[in-house]
C-alpha angles and dihedrals in degrees: 000000000000127000090241091059092050089050092050093050092050092048091051092048094045105039114209093020125139110224135184119183128183129185131124104189098064097239108053118063141174120204141185112200126186115188140156087222089074093062111122094006128113122238094264092052090047092052091048089055090054093046089051090058089057097045117178091355087082089067100035114029104015116063097182137005119188110192144180113201127196141172112232090257092051091048091052090054091049091050092048093053095046095047095055 
């Protein structure tokens, strides 16, 4: 599986999300996902939402997915602290 396909699947499953996925070996990926759907949810619930977008691929085609999830407000705070 390619990183672009993982990105596409997450974006379809979380409409309006902003997604960046890296991974060159086809089975290990790193992702940053910003989505309104994460608002009011803890990190575990956010990660479950992402896993749900990938379905059975998480057990078959994707060996590992490291992710950082943010609401748009959280992402803005991260950007503010890294720009300064």
